[in-house]
C-alpha positions in Angstrom: 19.5 -74.7 71.3 19.8 -73.3 74.8 22.5 -70.7 74.2 22.0 -68.2 71.3 24.7 -67.9 68.7 26.9 -64.9 69.4 27.1 -62.5 66.5 30.7 -61.3 66.0 29.5 -57.7 66.5 28.2 -58.6 70.0 31.4 -60.2 71.3 32.7 -58.9 74.7 36.4 -58.0 75.1 37.0 -61.4 76.8 35.3 -63.2 73.9 37.0 -61.5 71.0 40.5 -63.1 71.2 39.0 -66.5 71.8 36.6 -66.1 68.8 39.5 -65.1 66.6 41.6 -68.1 67.7 38.7 -70.5 67.3 37.8 -69.2 63.9 41.4 -69.5 62.7 41.7 -73.0 64.1 38.4 -74.1 62.8 39.4 -73.0 59.3 42.6 -75.1 59.5 41.3 -78.3 60.9 37.5 -78.4 61.0 36.4 -77.7 57.5 34.6 -80.9 56.5 31.3 -79.8 58.2 29.4 -76.6 58.9 31.0 -74.6 61.8 30.2 -71.0 61.1 26.8 -69.5 60.7 26.2 -67.1 57.8 26.3 -64.2 60.4 29.9 -65.2 61.3 28.7 -66.8 64.6 30.5 -70.0 65.7 28.3 -73.1 65.9 28.8 -76.5 67.4 30.6 -76.7 70.7 32.5 -73.5 69.9 29.4 -71.4 70.7 28.9 -72.7 74.3 32.7 -72.4 74.9 32.5 -68.8 73.6 29.8 -68.0 76.1 32.2 -68.8 78.9 35.6 -67.7 77.6 37.6 -68.7 80.7 36.3 -72.2 80.7 35.8 -72.4 76.9 39.3 -71.1 76.3 40.8 -73.9 78.4 38.8 -76.5 76.5 39.7 -75.0 73.2 43.4 -75.2 74.1 43.0 -78.9 74.8 41.1 -79.3 71.6 43.8 -77.7 69.6 46.5 -79.8 71.3 44.5 -83.0 70.5 43.7 -81.9 67.0 46.6 -79.9 65.7 49.3 -82.1 67.2 47.6 -85.5 66.7 49.9 -88.5 66.1 47.3 -91.2 66.0 46.2 -92.4 62.5 43.2 -90.5 61.3 41.0 -93.5 60.8 41.7 -94.7 64.4 40.9 -91.1 65.7 37.6 -90.9 63.8 36.5 -94.3 65.0 37.3 -93.4 68.6 35.4 -90.1 68.3 32.4 -91.7 66.6 32.2 -94.4 69.2 32.2 -91.6 71.9 29.6 -89.5 70.1 27.4 -92.5 69.5 27.6 -93.5 73.1 26.3 -90.1 74.1 24.0 -89.8 71.1 25.5 -86.4 70.5 23.9 -85.4 67.2 26.3 -82.6 66.2 29.4 -84.8 67.1 28.1 -87.6 64.9 27.3 -85.2 62.1 30.7 -83.5 62.3 32.9 -86.5 62.6 30.9 -88.6 60.1 31.7 -85.8 57.6 35.4 -85.9 58.5 35.6 -89.7 58.3 33.7 -89.7 55.0 36.0 -87.1 53.6 38.9 -89.4 54.6 37.3 -92.3 52.8 35.3 -94.2 55.4 32.4 -96.1 53.8 28.8 -95.1 54.3 28.1 -98.6 55.8 30.9 -98.3 58.3 29.8 -94.7 59.3 26.2 -95.9 59.7 27.3 -98.8 61.9 29.5 -96.7 64.1 26.9 -93.9 64.4 24.4 -96.5 65.6 26.8 -97.5 68.4 27.7 -100.9 66.9 31.1 -102.3 66.1 31.6 -102.7 62.4 33.0 -105.9 60.9 36.2 -105.8 58.9 38.1 -103.3 61.0 41.9 -103.2 60.5 44.0 -103.9 63.5 44.6 -100.3 64.6 40.9 -99.5 64.0 39.8 -102.4 66.1 42.1 -101.3 69.0 40.7 -97.7 68.8 37.2 -99.0 68.8 37.8 -101.3 71.8 39.6 -98.7 73.9 36.9 -96.0 73.2 34.0 -98.5 73.8 35.6 -99.7 77.1 36.1 -96.2 78.3 32.7 -94.8 77.5 30.9 -97.8 79.0 32.7 -97.1 82.4 35.1 -98.7 84.7 38.9 -99.3 84.4 40.2 -99.9 80.9 40.9 -103.6 80.9 44.7 -104.4 81.0 44.6 -106.5 77.7 42.9 -103.6 75.9 45.4 -101.1 77.3 48.3 -103.4 76.4 47.0 -103.7 72.8 46.8 -99.9 72.6 50.4 -99.5 73.7 51.5 -102.3 71.3 49.6 -100.7 68.4 50.3 -97.0 69.0 53.2 -96.8 71.4 52.9 -95.3 74.9 52.4 -91.8 73.6 49.7 -92.9 71.1 47.9 -95.0 73.8 47.9 -91.9 76.1 46.7 -89.7 73.2 43.8 -92.2 72.5 42.7 -92.2 76.1 42.8 -88.4 76.3 41.0 -88.1 72.9 38.1 -90.2 74.2 38.0 -88.1 77.4 38.0 -84.9 75.3 35.1 -86.1 73.1 33.1 -87.1 76.2 33.4 -83.5 77.3 32.5 -82.3 73.8 29.5 -84.6 73.6 28.2 -83.6 77.0 28.6 -79.9 76.0 26.6 -80.5 72.8 23.9 -82.4 74.7 23.8 -80.1 77.7 23.2 -77.1 75.5 21.1 -78.9 73.0 23.3 -77.9 70.1 21.6 -78.7 66.8 22.9 -80.2 63.6 22.8 -77.5 60.9 19.8 -77.7 58.6 20.5 -78.6 55.0 18.9 -76.5 52.4 
């Protein structure tokens, strides 16, 4: 880990409101995995964002919009996020969203396959589209027109837009995690 966890008693005036907002949002939406150290320090991508409150605050606002106001089906969201995390080999991202997907009923076999960067067999239609869009975007280049058209047909224009933005957000999250070498919490 390249940035130390920030103990809540050491927060600057600029960090305090962001910490409070992040902690509240984490408690509402990100409770399937470990996000807060026993000291009260935020872990995962929230710690690097807290180190730079102006930038981190902007990223957190996007994260909240993409998480708290999501319209895509949860299974499609988790598949897109796991495809992105696996592409970047972002350990904390895979750990976190595998826990979310497992809590939502995704099988261990499917989680393992997605985490390994491989397309699982037996995906439902919306899941297949989410996989294809995420995979095409993280491997670079323009999203192929047939893939884009399938996203619009499956999720509507707003949902297709949301899926593209979601992949972009989790590219940023994955790069943050990898750039700052954010570890997966140790299990006792």
